[in-house]
N, C-alpha and C positions, 0 to 999 in steps of 0.2 A: 783357809785364806792365807795370803802371803805373810811370812813372819816379820818381826820388827826390822830385820836387816834389809828387807825389800823396800820398805818405806824410807829407811834411814840412808839408803844408798844414793839419794838424790834430793834436790829441793822439792818439797811436797807440802802443800798447805791444805788443811781442813778448816773450813769456815763454818762456825756454828752460830746462827743468829736466832733471835726469838725474844719474846717478852719475859718478864721476871717470873721465876718459879716454874718455868716450863720444863726444866731439867737439863738445860744445855751445859751448865757447869759440871754437873755430875757426869754427864755423858762425855764431856770434853776431857776431864781428868782421867776417866777410865780408859778412854780411847787412846790418849797419849801414853798412858802406862802400858797398855797392851801392845802398842806399835813402837814404843821407844822413841816417841817424838817429844819435843819441847811443848810446854803448855802455857798459855797466857789467858787469864781471865781479864779481859780488857775493862770490864765493869769496875774492877778494883781501881784502875787508873782514875776513872771519873768519881768514884766514891772517895778516893784520897783527896782529889782536888776539891770536891764538895765539902769534905770535912774541914779542910784548911780555909775554905771560903767562909764556912759557917763560923769559924773562929775569928773572922775579920780580915782575912787576906783578900787581895784582888785575885779573881779567878784565873786571869791570864798569867799573872806572875806565879801563882801556885802551879799551874800546868807546866810552865817553862822550867821550874826548879824542882819538879817532883823527884824524890829520891827513893831508893829501895826501902829505907826505913819507913817512909810514908805508907808503903804498901803492906807493912806489917802491923799497922795500928790495930788494936783489938776491937775497936768500935766500928770497923768498916762494914760489918754485916748487919748492923742495926737498921731498923725501919727509917730512922732519921737520916742515916747516911745514904740510904737508897733514894729518898726524896731529894736530898741535896745533890746527889749525883745526877738525877734526872734534870734538875734545874741548870746545872753548869754544862751538861751535855748539849743543851739547846743553844749554847753560845758558840758561834762559828770560830772565834779566835781560840777558844779552848780546844775544840776538836782539831784545828790546824796544828796547834802546838804539840798534840799527842800523836798526830798521824804518822810522822816519820818513824817514831819509835815502834809503833805497831807494825808498820810495813817492813821495817828491817827485821823485826822478830819473825814475821810471817814467812819471809823468804830466806831465813837462816839455813846454812848447810845442814842437812840431816832431817829437815822438815819440822813442821810445827802444827799444833792445833790451837786455834784462837776462838774464844766465844765472846759474843757481844750483841750489838744491835745493828751494826752496819759493816760487818766484816766482809760479807760476800758482795755487798753493793758498792762500798766506798773504799774500805781499807785495802782489801785484796780481791778485786773483781776477777783476777786471773787464777784464783784458788782452784785446785784440781777437784776438790769436793766441797759442795755447798749444801748445807742442811739448814732448813728453817724449823726449829724445834718449838712446838707449841702445845697447848693443852687448854681445856675449858677454863673459864674464869673461876668456877667453883672449885675445881681440882687444884688450880694454882693457889688460890686463897687458902685452902686447907693445908697445903704443903708449907706455905710460908708461915701460917699461923702456928703450925706445929714446931717450926724452927724457932720462932720468937717467943713462944709462951713460957719457956723455962725462965728467960730473963725478964719477961713482962707478963706475969700470971693474970693480970687484970685485963689484958688485951682481948678484945672481942674479935671473933672470926669475921663478923660483918664489917668491922672497922678495917681489917686487913684487906677484905674484898674491895671496899670503897677506895682504899689507897692504891691497890693494884690497878683498878680501872682508871683512876685519875692519872696514874703514871703512864699507862698504856696510851691514853688519849694525848697526853703531852708528848710522849716519845713519837707517836705516829703523826702528829700535826706539826712538829717542828720543821722549820725550813732547812736546817742543816742536817743532812743524813737522817731522814726519818726512818722509823722502824717499819720495814717491809721486807718481804722475801725477795731475793734476787730472782730475775726472770728464769734462770736456769737452776734454781735451788730445788732440792727435793724436800717436801714437807714431811716432817716426822711428828705426828700427834702422839704425845705420851700419856694422854688422859687415862687410857685403859691398859697401859703397859707397866710391867715391873721394871726396875732399874736394869736388870739383866737383859730383859727383852729389848729395851730401848738401846742399850749399848750394842747388842747383837745386830740390830738393824743398821745402826750407824757404821759398825765395823763392816757389814756387808757392802755398804755403799763405798767405803774406802777400798775394799778388796776388788770391787768391780772396776774402780778407777785405776788401780795398780796393774790390773791384768792387761 
């Protein structure tokens, strides 16, 4: 496939959307490293806003004043931060406050990979590559439970599954930028794929777009 210089020689955006624990973050980081592109996990923006909102701040004010330090908080990968992120992500004013930053990042010189829930549909509908990364509920719950159980040894896998399904329902039903595949997105189901296989399939989609 084309090397990193081929992708980095022009503005080029890879949009990865999908539900929690489907693998889009892992794929996004690996793909960006392989192609020499910038990478943004847009979910961290909403997790950081959610964390500040949970601490008592107005969500719109938190979104407008988000700083790089906010994105380095050690608690942003917790289950609580994920639920808070889903709640503030349903607020149109929060999404609007974060939209310009995401769009600017997506079209930066040299190219970028972004993962989230509305990259291909709202943030960057002109993205050259759009992938909707998904997996079965059971597989996603197992992955997330394995991530969280070191810090929360009493956490039950069934509880994680219930939380994921509740978040999926909320993200898909919200009026502002609901979770759904873009009409021209390729669906990548990672349920039965290793990390290496999933990244290879994503890289093949990028290579086809670069040709």
